[in-house]
C-alpha positions as CSV (number, residue, x, y, z in Angstrom):
1,M,0.0,0.0,0.0
2,V,1.4,3.4,-1.1
3,A,1.9,5.8,1.8
4,A,0.0,9.0,1.7
5,A,1.9,12.0,0.4
6,T,3.2,14.3,3.1
7,G,2.0,17.9,3.3
8,A,5.3,19.2,1.9
9,K,5.0,17.0,-1.2
10,L,1.4,18.0,-1.7
11,T,2.2,21.7,-1.4
12,Q,5.1,21.3,-3.8
13,A,2.9,19.4,-6.2
14,E,0.3,22.3,-6.1
15,A,3.1,24.8,-6.7
16,E,4.1,22.9,-9.8
17,L,0.6,22.9,-11.0
18,W,0.4,26.7,-10.4
19,C,3.6,27.1,-12.5
20,H,2.0,25.1,-15.4
21,T,-1.3,27.0,-15.1
22,F,0.4,30.4,-15.4
23,G,3.1,29.3,-17.8
24,Y,1.3,31.3,-20.5
25,L,2.4,34.5,-18.7
26,K,5.9,34.0,-20.0
27,S,4.8,34.3,-23.6
28,T,2.4,37.2,-22.9
29,A,5.1,39.1,-21.1
30,L,7.5,38.5,-23.9
31,R,4.9,39.6,-26.5
32,C,4.4,42.8,-24.4
33,A,8.1,43.5,-24.4
34,I,8.3,43.1,-28.2
35,N,5.2,45.3,-28.8
36,L,6.6,48.0,-26.5
37,G,10.0,47.8,-28.3
38,I,11.9,47.1,-25.0
39,P,14.8,45.1,-26.5
40,T,15.3,47.7,-29.2
41,A,15.2,50.5,-26.7
42,I,17.9,48.8,-24.5
43,H,20.0,48.2,-27.6
44,R,19.8,51.9,-28.6
45,L,20.8,52.9,-25.0
46,G,24.0,50.9,-25.3
47,G,22.8,47.4,-24.4
48,A,22.1,48.2,-20.8
49,T,19.9,50.8,-19.2
50,S,18.4,51.9,-15.9
51,L,14.7,51.5,-15.2
52,S,14.3,55.3,-15.2
53,E,16.0,55.6,-18.6
54,L,13.7,52.9,-19.9
55,H,10.7,54.8,-18.7
56,A,11.8,57.8,-20.7
57,A,12.4,55.8,-23.8
58,L,9.1,53.8,-23.9
59,P,5.5,54.9,-24.5
60,V,4.3,53.8,-21.1
61,A,1.9,55.9,-19.1
62,P,3.6,57.4,-16.0
63,T,0.9,55.9,-13.7
64,K,1.8,52.4,-15.0
65,R,5.5,52.5,-14.7
66,L,5.4,50.3,-11.6
67,C,3.8,47.6,-13.6
68,L,6.6,47.9,-16.2
69,S,9.2,47.2,-13.5
70,R,7.3,44.1,-12.5
71,I,7.3,42.9,-16.1
72,M,11.0,43.6,-16.4
73,T,11.7,41.7,-13.2
74,F,9.7,38.8,-14.5
75,L,11.5,38.7,-17.8
76,S,14.8,39.0,-16.1
77,T,14.0,36.0,-13.9
78,S,13.0,34.1,-17.0
79,G,16.4,34.8,-18.6
80,I,15.3,37.3,-21.3
81,F,17.2,40.2,-19.6
82,T,19.6,40.4,-16.7
83,E,19.0,42.7,-13.8
84,E,21.3,44.5,-11.4
85,T,20.3,46.9,-8.7
86,M,22.2,50.2,-8.4
87,I,21.8,52.3,-5.2
88,Q,21.5,56.0,-6.1
89,Q,20.7,58.5,-3.3
90,E,19.4,55.8,-1.1
91,E,17.0,54.6,-3.8
92,A,17.3,51.4,-5.8
93,D,17.3,51.9,-9.6
94,P,17.4,48.6,-11.4
95,R,19.6,48.3,-14.5
96,Y,18.7,45.9,-17.3
97,H,21.1,44.3,-19.8
98,L,20.4,42.4,-23.0
99,T,21.1,38.7,-23.1
100,T,21.8,36.5,-26.1
101,A,18.1,35.8,-26.3
102,S,16.9,39.4,-26.1
103,R,19.4,40.5,-28.7
104,L,17.4,38.3,-31.1
105,L,14.5,40.6,-30.5
106,V,16.3,43.9,-31.4
107,D,14.5,45.4,-34.4
108,D,16.8,48.2,-35.5
109,D,17.2,49.0,-39.2
110,T,20.5,50.9,-38.5
111,T,22.5,47.7,-38.2
112,I,22.8,44.8,-40.6
113,A,23.2,42.3,-37.7
114,S,19.8,43.2,-36.2
115,R,18.1,43.0,-39.6
116,T,19.4,39.4,-40.2
117,S,19.1,38.1,-36.7
118,C,15.8,39.6,-35.4
119,V,13.1,37.0,-34.9
120,S,10.6,39.2,-33.0
121,Q,8.0,38.9,-35.7
122,L,8.1,35.1,-35.4
123,L,7.5,35.2,-31.7
124,T,4.7,37.8,-32.2
125,L,3.1,35.4,-34.6
126,C,3.4,32.4,-32.3
127,S,1.9,34.3,-29.4
128,S,-1.0,35.7,-31.4
129,P,-4.4,35.6,-29.7
130,L,-5.6,33.5,-32.7
131,Y,-3.2,30.7,-31.7
132,F,-4.1,31.0,-28.0
133,T,-7.8,30.8,-28.7
134,A,-7.2,27.7,-30.9
135,S,-5.3,26.0,-28.1
136,Q,-8.3,26.3,-25.9
137,N,-10.2,24.0,-28.2
138,L,-7.8,21.2,-28.1
139,A,-9.8,19.0,-25.7
140,A,-13.0,19.6,-27.7
141,W,-11.2,18.7,-30.9
142,L,-9.8,15.5,-29.5
143,K,-13.3,14.4,-28.5
144,E,-14.8,15.3,-31.9
145,E,-15.5,12.3,-34.2
146,D,-14.0,12.4,-37.6
147,D,-16.8,12.0,-40.1
148,G,-15.5,12.2,-43.6
149,A,-12.5,13.8,-45.2
150,A,-13.5,17.4,-44.3
151,A,-13.8,16.5,-40.6
152,K,-10.4,14.7,-40.7
153,A,-8.8,17.9,-42.1
154,R,-10.4,20.0,-39.4
155,T,-7.9,21.5,-36.9
156,P,-8.3,23.1,-33.5
157,F,-7.6,26.4,-35.3
158,A,-10.5,25.9,-37.7
159,M,-12.8,24.8,-34.8
160,A,-12.0,28.0,-33.0
161,H,-12.3,30.4,-36.0
162,N,-14.6,28.5,-38.4
163,E,-11.9,28.7,-41.1
164,G,-8.4,27.3,-41.7
165,F,-5.2,29.0,-40.9
166,Y,-4.3,30.1,-44.4
167,E,-7.9,31.3,-45.0
168,V,-7.3,33.7,-42.1
169,V,-3.9,34.7,-43.5
170,R,-5.5,35.6,-46.8
171,R,-8.4,37.4,-45.2
172,D,-6.8,39.3,-42.4
173,V,-4.3,41.8,-43.9
174,A,-2.5,42.5,-40.6
175,F,-2.2,38.9,-39.6
176,G,-1.1,37.9,-43.1
177,A,1.6,40.6,-43.1
178,C,2.8,39.3,-39.7
179,F,2.9,35.8,-41.0
180,D,4.9,36.7,-44.0
181,E,7.5,38.7,-42.0
182,A,7.6,35.9,-39.3
183,M,8.5,33.3,-41.9
184,A,11.0,35.6,-43.6
185,S,12.7,36.5,-40.3
186,D,13.1,32.9,-39.3
187,S,14.5,32.0,-42.8
188,R,17.0,34.9,-42.6
189,F,18.1,33.9,-39.1
190,V,18.6,30.2,-39.9
191,S,20.0,30.5,-43.4
192,E,22.6,33.1,-42.4
193,I,23.9,30.6,-39.7
194,L,23.8,27.7,-42.1
195,V,25.7,29.2,-44.9
196,R,28.1,31.0,-42.6
197,E,29.0,28.2,-40.2
198,Y,28.0,24.9,-41.7
199,Y,27.5,24.7,-45.4
200,G,29.0,27.9,-46.8
201,E,31.9,26.1,-48.5
202,V,29.4,23.9,-50.4
203,F,27.7,26.9,-52.0
204,A,31.0,28.7,-52.6
205,A,32.5,25.8,-54.5
206,D,33.3,26.4,-58.1
207,G,31.2,23.4,-59.2
208,V,28.0,25.0,-58.1
209,R,26.4,26.9,-60.9
210,S,22.8,27.2,-59.8
211,V,20.6,26.7,-56.8
212,V,16.8,26.4,-56.7
213,D,14.9,27.6,-53.7
214,V,11.8,25.4,-53.7
215,G,8.8,26.0,-51.6
216,G,9.9,29.3,-50.4
217,H,8.1,32.6,-50.4
218,N,10.3,35.6,-51.1
219,G,13.7,34.0,-51.8
220,T,15.2,34.8,-48.4
221,T,17.2,31.6,-48.3
222,A,18.3,31.9,-51.9
223,R,19.6,35.5,-51.2
224,A,21.6,34.3,-48.2
225,I,23.3,31.6,-50.3
226,A,24.0,34.1,-53.1
227,R,25.7,36.4,-50.7
228,R,27.9,33.6,-49.4
229,S,28.8,32.5,-52.9
230,R,30.1,36.0,-53.7
231,T,32.4,36.2,-50.6
């Protein structure tokens, strides 16, 4: 007979369930930081900035600045930023630094590096309310009987929105533009690393005369290969 769990184990188990329940807050806080332009603002301030400087750089209402500090602390605890506390005139003024992860969220047209490595649009797409709403239908979708080919092709997304993903992409101009840029940003990020650090010598070889980019959208991968072949 299995012994009953102790109070300590039960409370730890409940704490783990709380963590899972509120796990979505990580993605929503990250989406908030991207929409406010926090990584880009820190980058333009030299890669590290105090909370007071961040307040001045962002379009946050003065009455809600305390909430911003909580979001920054949460994201720092999650590893998106690093936080250090500086004591100035007997008051703590947190200072935030970019990490490797948050540097990938810098959207700054003034530098080539940020244009090729920024994946903020991909994360914005993946944290879209359209996705989140669809995920709430997963249990109902699993219980739904497949009756015919149309039902078998039905997804949780279609159940939530009464139309397929690509129908929404074509209908919703803003979401479609976000999808296009998200796919392009991921392609730029991955292809630059692949051709620079792994397969660049293959594409730069004298025997390669042509490359076909099949199944792409705007030729992002092909352009990365072409740049490598010219170097």
